[in-house]
FITOR-123286 format. One record per residue (C-alpha): chain; x, y, z. Coordinates in steps of 0.05 Angstrom, whole numbers, plus 5000, padded with zeros to 4 digits. Layout:
N
@chain A&xx X&yy Y&zz Z
...
//
This chain:
249
@chain A&xx 8150&yy 8701&zz 6990
@chain A&xx 8133&yy 8760&zz 6944
@chain A&xx 8164&yy 8765&zz 6876
@chain A&xx 8175&yy 8829&zz 6834
@chain A&xx 8158&yy 8834&zz 6763
@chain A&xx 8097&yy 8785&zz 6756
@chain A&xx 8088&yy 8815&zz 6684
@chain A&xx 8145&yy 8785&zz 6640
@chain A&xx 8202&yy 8834&zz 6625
@chain A&xx 8273&yy 8831&zz 6596
@chain A&xx 8333&yy 8857&zz 6627
@chain A&xx 8406&yy 8859&zz 6615
@chain A&xx 8443&yy 8873&zz 6679
@chain A&xx 8429&yy 8948&zz 6683
@chain A&xx 8480&yy 8998&zz 6712
@chain A&xx 8543&yy 8963&zz 6741
@chain A&xx 8537&yy 8958&zz 6818
@chain A&xx 8595&yy 8961&zz 6868
@chain A&xx 8602&yy 8886&zz 6887
@chain A&xx 8595&yy 8861&zz 6815
@chain A&xx 8647&yy 8913&zz 6792
@chain A&xx 8696&yy 8895&zz 6845
@chain A&xx 8688&yy 8817&zz 6833
@chain A&xx 8697&yy 8827&zz 6758
@chain A&xx 8762&yy 8868&zz 6770
@chain A&xx 8786&yy 8817&zz 6822
@chain A&xx 8775&yy 8759&zz 6770
@chain A&xx 8812&yy 8799&zz 6719
@chain A&xx 8871&yy 8811&zz 6763
@chain A&xx 8870&yy 8736&zz 6779
@chain A&xx 8879&yy 8722&zz 6707
@chain A&xx 8933&yy 8774&zz 6695
@chain A&xx 8969&yy 8742&zz 6753
@chain A&xx 8962&yy 8674&zz 6725
@chain A&xx 8993&yy 8695&zz 6658
@chain A&xx 9049&yy 8735&zz 6690
@chain A&xx 9066&yy 8686&zz 6744
@chain A&xx 9068&yy 8618&zz 6717
@chain A&xx 9066&yy 8580&zz 6785
@chain A&xx 9010&yy 8624&zz 6811
@chain A&xx 8954&yy 8580&zz 6788
@chain A&xx 8985&yy 8521&zz 6825
@chain A&xx 8990&yy 8558&zz 6890
@chain A&xx 8916&yy 8577&zz 6893
@chain A&xx 8877&yy 8529&zz 6849
@chain A&xx 8830&yy 8482&zz 6884
@chain A&xx 8859&yy 8412&zz 6893
@chain A&xx 8820&yy 8368&zz 6940
@chain A&xx 8877&yy 8326&zz 6967
@chain A&xx 8914&yy 8393&zz 6987
@chain A&xx 8855&yy 8422&zz 7022
@chain A&xx 8844&yy 8360&zz 7069
@chain A&xx 8877&yy 8355&zz 7133
@chain A&xx 8943&yy 8324&zz 7112
@chain A&xx 8956&yy 8388&zz 7075
@chain A&xx 8905&yy 8429&zz 7102
@chain A&xx 8912&yy 8487&zz 7050
@chain A&xx 8842&yy 8513&zz 7064
@chain A&xx 8852&yy 8579&zz 7025
@chain A&xx 8847&yy 8542&zz 6962
@chain A&xx 8772&yy 8538&zz 6973
@chain A&xx 8767&yy 8614&zz 6968
@chain A&xx 8820&yy 8630&zz 6919
@chain A&xx 8800&yy 8581&zz 6864
@chain A&xx 8739&yy 8623&zz 6845
@chain A&xx 8782&yy 8679&zz 6826
@chain A&xx 8825&yy 8640&zz 6775
@chain A&xx 8804&yy 8618&zz 6707
@chain A&xx 8826&yy 8573&zz 6649
@chain A&xx 8832&yy 8633&zz 6597
@chain A&xx 8803&yy 8696&zz 6573
@chain A&xx 8741&yy 8657&zz 6544
@chain A&xx 8729&yy 8623&zz 6608
@chain A&xx 8734&yy 8688&zz 6647
@chain A&xx 8690&yy 8727&zz 6597
@chain A&xx 8629&yy 8681&zz 6599
@chain A&xx 8629&yy 8678&zz 6679
@chain A&xx 8638&yy 8750&zz 6684
@chain A&xx 8583&yy 8762&zz 6630
@chain A&xx 8537&yy 8720&zz 6671
@chain A&xx 8554&yy 8752&zz 6738
@chain A&xx 8536&yy 8822&zz 6703
@chain A&xx 8474&yy 8803&zz 6671
@chain A&xx 8442&yy 8773&zz 6735
@chain A&xx 8483&yy 8796&zz 6794
@chain A&xx 8471&yy 8872&zz 6788
@chain A&xx 8399&yy 8863&zz 6793
@chain A&xx 8406&yy 8820&zz 6854
@chain A&xx 8458&yy 8869&zz 6886
@chain A&xx 8410&yy 8925&zz 6880
@chain A&xx 8353&yy 8882&zz 6910
@chain A&xx 8393&yy 8856&zz 6970
@chain A&xx 8446&yy 8908&zz 6979
@chain A&xx 8521&yy 8900&zz 6972
@chain A&xx 8539&yy 8866&zz 7037
@chain A&xx 8482&yy 8814&zz 7030
@chain A&xx 8507&yy 8805&zz 6957
@chain A&xx 8578&yy 8792&zz 6977
@chain A&xx 8560&yy 8743&zz 7028
@chain A&xx 8515&yy 8700&zz 6986
@chain A&xx 8565&yy 8700&zz 6929
@chain A&xx 8622&yy 8679&zz 6970
@chain A&xx 8585&yy 8624&zz 7005
@chain A&xx 8560&yy 8594&zz 6941
@chain A&xx 8630&yy 8592&zz 6916
@chain A&xx 8653&yy 8557&zz 6979
@chain A&xx 8595&yy 8509&zz 6972
@chain A&xx 8617&yy 8493&zz 6905
@chain A&xx 8688&yy 8480&zz 6933
@chain A&xx 8657&yy 8433&zz 6987
@chain A&xx 8624&yy 8392&zz 6936
@chain A&xx 8687&yy 8384&zz 6899
@chain A&xx 8719&yy 8357&zz 6963
@chain A&xx 8669&yy 8296&zz 6966
@chain A&xx 8711&yy 8231&zz 6960
@chain A&xx 8686&yy 8207&zz 6893
@chain A&xx 8679&yy 8227&zz 6822
@chain A&xx 8731&yy 8241&zz 6769
@chain A&xx 8754&yy 8309&zz 6794
@chain A&xx 8780&yy 8287&zz 6862
@chain A&xx 8853&yy 8302&zz 6844
@chain A&xx 8838&yy 8351&zz 6787
@chain A&xx 8857&yy 8426&zz 6787
@chain A&xx 8791&yy 8462&zz 6794
@chain A&xx 8786&yy 8537&zz 6780
@chain A&xx 8732&yy 8588&zz 6759
@chain A&xx 8678&yy 8628&zz 6787
@chain A&xx 8624&yy 8582&zz 6761
@chain A&xx 8602&yy 8554&zz 6830
@chain A&xx 8586&yy 8626&zz 6856
@chain A&xx 8556&yy 8646&zz 6792
@chain A&xx 8506&yy 8586&zz 6788
@chain A&xx 8486&yy 8609&zz 6860
@chain A&xx 8471&yy 8678&zz 6830
@chain A&xx 8430&yy 8646&zz 6773
@chain A&xx 8388&yy 8607&zz 6823
@chain A&xx 8377&yy 8668&zz 6863
@chain A&xx 8353&yy 8706&zz 6801
@chain A&xx 8308&yy 8650&zz 6781
@chain A&xx 8276&yy 8652&zz 6853
@chain A&xx 8270&yy 8725&zz 6859
@chain A&xx 8249&yy 8740&zz 6788
@chain A&xx 8217&yy 8679&zz 6761
@chain A&xx 8176&yy 8710&zz 6706
@chain A&xx 8232&yy 8751&zz 6678
@chain A&xx 8251&yy 8728&zz 6606
@chain A&xx 8319&yy 8713&zz 6586
@chain A&xx 8342&yy 8709&zz 6513
@chain A&xx 8378&yy 8646&zz 6507
@chain A&xx 8428&yy 8652&zz 6450
@chain A&xx 8402&yy 8723&zz 6441
@chain A&xx 8339&yy 8692&zz 6405
@chain A&xx 8298&yy 8648&zz 6445
@chain A&xx 8258&yy 8679&zz 6505
@chain A&xx 8256&yy 8635&zz 6568
@chain A&xx 8227&yy 8649&zz 6634
@chain A&xx 8279&yy 8654&zz 6688
@chain A&xx 8250&yy 8595&zz 6729
@chain A&xx 8252&yy 8549&zz 6673
@chain A&xx 8321&yy 8564&zz 6653
@chain A&xx 8343&yy 8556&zz 6724
@chain A&xx 8309&yy 8488&zz 6732
@chain A&xx 8344&yy 8468&zz 6666
@chain A&xx 8411&yy 8487&zz 6688
@chain A&xx 8404&yy 8455&zz 6754
@chain A&xx 8386&yy 8391&zz 6723
@chain A&xx 8442&yy 8395&zz 6670
@chain A&xx 8494&yy 8405&zz 6730
@chain A&xx 8465&yy 8347&zz 6765
@chain A&xx 8470&yy 8299&zz 6709
@chain A&xx 8538&yy 8325&zz 6688
@chain A&xx 8565&yy 8320&zz 6759
@chain A&xx 8546&yy 8249&zz 6759
@chain A&xx 8576&yy 8233&zz 6690
@chain A&xx 8637&yy 8275&zz 6693
@chain A&xx 8625&yy 8296&zz 6620
@chain A&xx 8665&yy 8345&zz 6580
@chain A&xx 8726&yy 8350&zz 6627
@chain A&xx 8687&yy 8407&zz 6667
@chain A&xx 8678&yy 8402&zz 6744
@chain A&xx 8603&yy 8404&zz 6743
@chain A&xx 8601&yy 8382&zz 6814
@chain A&xx 8622&yy 8452&zz 6831
@chain A&xx 8563&yy 8481&zz 6791
@chain A&xx 8515&yy 8434&zz 6831
@chain A&xx 8549&yy 8455&zz 6897
@chain A&xx 8535&yy 8529&zz 6880
@chain A&xx 8463&yy 8513&zz 6866
@chain A&xx 8450&yy 8472&zz 6927
@chain A&xx 8486&yy 8523&zz 6972
@chain A&xx 8444&yy 8579&zz 6940
@chain A&xx 8382&yy 8538&zz 6953
@chain A&xx 8400&yy 8527&zz 7024
@chain A&xx 8414&yy 8602&zz 7036
@chain A&xx 8349&yy 8624&zz 7001
@chain A&xx 8303&yy 8568&zz 7033
@chain A&xx 8329&yy 8559&zz 7105
@chain A&xx 8375&yy 8616&zz 7122
@chain A&xx 8326&yy 8663&zz 7094
@chain A&xx 8368&yy 8712&zz 7058
@chain A&xx 8314&yy 8724&zz 7007
@chain A&xx 8268&yy 8753&zz 7061
@chain A&xx 8315&yy 8810&zz 7068
@chain A&xx 8294&yy 8831&zz 6995
@chain A&xx 8268&yy 8904&zz 6983
@chain A&xx 8243&yy 8937&zz 6923
@chain A&xx 8293&yy 8961&zz 6875
@chain A&xx 8287&yy 9033&zz 6901
@chain A&xx 8287&yy 9008&zz 6972
@chain A&xx 8362&yy 9021&zz 6981
@chain A&xx 8386&yy 8955&zz 7009
@chain A&xx 8363&yy 8910&zz 7066
@chain A&xx 8344&yy 8969&zz 7108
@chain A&xx 8286&yy 8987&zz 7061
@chain A&xx 8229&yy 8950&zz 7099
@chain A&xx 8253&yy 8986&zz 7164
@chain A&xx 8252&yy 9057&zz 7135
@chain A&xx 8185&yy 9042&zz 7099
@chain A&xx 8153&yy 9021&zz 7169
@chain A&xx 8184&yy 9086&zz 7199
@chain A&xx 8155&yy 9126&zz 7146
@chain A&xx 8085&yy 9098&zz 7156
@chain A&xx 8090&yy 9108&zz 7230
@chain A&xx 8115&yy 9178&zz 7220
@chain A&xx 8062&yy 9200&zz 7175
@chain A&xx 8007&yy 9170&zz 7222
@chain A&xx 8033&yy 9208&zz 7279
@chain A&xx 8038&yy 9273&zz 7238
@chain A&xx 7966&yy 9263&zz 7215
@chain A&xx 7940&yy 9257&zz 7288
@chain A&xx 7980&yy 9321&zz 7304
@chain A&xx 7947&yy 9357&zz 7247
@chain A&xx 7876&yy 9332&zz 7266
@chain A&xx 7888&yy 9353&zz 7339
@chain A&xx 7910&yy 9421&zz 7316
@chain A&xx 7852&yy 9430&zz 7268
@chain A&xx 7803&yy 9410&zz 7324
@chain A&xx 7830&yy 9462&zz 7370
@chain A&xx 7828&yy 9516&zz 7316
@chain A&xx 7758&yy 9499&zz 7293
@chain A&xx 7727&yy 9502&zz 7363
@chain A&xx 7731&yy 9430&zz 7388
@chain A&xx 7689&yy 9392&zz 7340
@chain A&xx 7704&yy 9326&zz 7314
@chain A&xx 7762&yy 9327&zz 7260
@chain A&xx 7737&yy 9341&zz 7192
@chain A&xx 7668&yy 9375&zz 7216
@chain A&xx 7642&yy 9431&zz 7181
@chain A&xx 7627&yy 9490&zz 7227
//
């Protein structure tokens, strides 16, 4: 797998991309509806017993990732999405980015449905599962890029991702801090499966490649240039009297 940016570099999201913009808007709308309609959260939050067959409210596995516990919770998740998601969307294209983001969120929900742990009957909400999948993808695609932790300490993306993954694993076992870290771990694991075995990372193009069609267009461009070169050599050969291409007469 080829990685861009072998030299260390800093970045902070860059221009806002379509999928990231739409996801931020959707999450903001979700929080507004939570504030305006008190029962709204209860209808769409992830709650394991209500998802399983005796209730089968499977929509909760999707809708929970657009709800948040307050403005601060929303702000930090959307900040992480902007900082790392824009670069990934420009690399993969909007459609692949949407697919990866949603699948990581669903993977986090599946981990929350496992019949053990302190969050079996808890109300779980937030985009963190999907965002952790985005963090993993950034660490895989841009391992040498440096991230300023607390805006002071530069850490390479690959090391920060390993640290966050380990913290999510330990916290999901202990159930510390009243946070459903099992969902973070689920986003990480799902992202790893998608990158390692499903092969979504192989669709990566350069930032100027314009989405997943970049490699096809590049191959066509090379073939076209080769064909035009042959035509030119043939034309030059005829005009110069039949000698080998490039010969001086």
